[in-house]
C-alpha positions, 0 to 999 in steps of 0.5 A, a space after each residue: 515543473 522541476 523541483 529543485 534538488 541538491 545534496 546527496 544524503 539524508 540530513 537527519 530524517 524525521 522519525 518513522 521516515 528514514 530509509 536503510 540503504 540497499 546492498 551494492 548493485 551492479 551499474 546499468 548503462 548510462 543515460 543522459 543526466 541533467 545539467 546540474 548533475 542530479 539524477 532525473 526522476 519523473 513523477 507521473 500523476 493525473 493532475 488534469 484528471 476529473 473529479 477527486 483524482 486531480 486533488 489526490 494527485 496534488 497531494 501526492 505531488 506535495 508529498 514528493 516535494 516534502 520528501 526532497 525537502 527532508 532529504 536536502 534533494 537527495 541527489 535528484 532532479 524531480 520532474 512532475 508530468 501530467 499523465 491525464 489520468 488515462 493509458 495514452 497520457 501516461 504512455 506519452 508522459 513516460 516516453 517524453 520523461 525518458 527521452 529527457 533522461 529520466 532514470 526512474 519513474 514514480 507513479 502513475 496512480 491508476 492501473 492502466 496508466 502504470 501498465 502503459 507506463 510500464 511498457 514504455 519504461 521496461 523497453 528502455 530499462 527504466 524502473 517504475 514505482 507506481 501506485 495502483 493496487 492491482 497486482 496484474 500490472 506488477 511485473 519485474 521492473 514495474 513495482 507497486 509500492 501501494 498498500 496490497 490487500 493480500 498483505 493485510 489478509 496474511 497478517 491478520 489471519 496469521 495473527 488469528 491462528 497464532 491465538 488459536 483460531 482454526 476455523 475461519 468463515 468469511 463474508 466477502 463483497 462481490 467486487 474486484 477487491 473481494 476477489 483478491 482478498 478471497 484468493 489470499 484468504 483461501 491460500 493463507 488459512 491453510 498454511 497458517 494451520 486453519 481451515 475455511 469452513 464456509 465463504 459467501 459473497 454479497 453485493 455491497 450496499 445491498 441489504 437484501 444481499 447482505 441477508 441472503 449471503 448471511 443465511 447461506 453462511 449461517 450453518 458454517 458460521 456456527 462452526 467457526 471461531 473467526 469470521 472475516 469480513 473484508 469490507 468498508 466501515 459502512 458496510 461491516 455493521 450491516 453485515 454483522 447485523 445480517 448474520 445475527 438476524 440469520 441466527 448466528 451467535 457472534 459470541 467468542 468468534 473473532 471478528 476480522 477485516 483488512 485495512 479498510 477497517 482502519 476507520 474511526 466511525 467503524 472503531 466507535 461502533 460497539 458491534 465490532 468490539 474486539 475485532 482485529 484488522 491489519 494496517 501500518 502503525 498509525 504513528 508513522 503516518 500521524 508524524 508525516 501528516 503533521 509535517 505535511 500540514 506544516 508545510 502545505 497548510 492542509 491534510 494529505 490524502 492517505 496515499 500521500 506517504 507513497 509518493 513521499 516514500 518513492 522519492 526517499 527510497 530513490 534518494 537513498 539509493 543514489 546517495 549510497 550507490 551513486 547516479 548509476 545505482 538505480 536498477 532492479 537489484 538495488 530496488 529489490 534489496 532483500 532487507 527492504 526499506 523503512 518508510 512512513 508506514 514502516 518496513 517494506 520491500 519489492 519482490 521480483 514480480 513487482 509486488 511488495 511486502 509490508 511490515 504491518 501491525 494488528 490493531 484491535 477495537 476497544 473502547 471506541 478506538 483501535 489499539 495495537 495488539 501486535 506491533 509491526 516488525 521492524 525488520 524482514 529477518 525471521 519468519 512471517 514473510 
């Protein structure tokens, strides 16, 4: 579907959804343009996939349309293509989009699809801004706008260290997510001035595994002044209960998590009172969700903001640099951009950095105890 696009500048962007322009970049080789003069951009989504993927894809599609509405088109022609939720479909959709003159690709959603579309796009000099959280598919020219767990780990560990925590223990799920956060945890703790005194893994959803891991960690946890549990809200209270059953006193220890802790049910659990985690400032997403509901009559999926920000990012590049401005130099602007979820910037390896807040559980809710940065100037990044 071709979504109408007209105009080339952001017209009074709503709070938390504005973008700052990138520095001037060298032009790239011209490619065919749509007949109305807009810069063609393709949005690849699993619209025909089974299960929840199709519903999520529709929400992402709506968010992209909302961005176009808010930037009055932004000089873009956005073409939505169904990738079927698989690598083969993504490859075909990317090839078709580029043959039709697309200067950039937004999406796909899943890692194999991003990798497949990226291979096609890189061979044609077309950048991809994908939504997968698997950094293995990121590379120069294939950028991930997703919420990467590495950023959560770095932010929360550095904050805890800045408050005097030095001995870190961790209980981590034995899955792909756990492997990513473990690597980030082991890397950032020493650089923040701390040491990892113990780390054990468990099988999510398995009470016996929680108990075994807690018993193994107990001697190290007794020495720790911070305990890291990067898991979803349903698992965390059970892991804490296992630690206490293993004889670990949690008094005086800083409980820590990732963005998976951004969960109302977990916030209401007294077992995690005082716990901290890193996440975007929620005010930006709340404002976006209100606009989305007003436009489409339903709530967006949490990742819908990514599609909104990807469209807005390309619109501001085109608005500030013209039709030839979409290239790696512009996308990798060191000063970054400001979107629904705060500031972000892309690195040369295709990953991203985000300015995250640190939130703490108290009185059945979470509150910001260290605000998200508003620029990439200064330390911490």
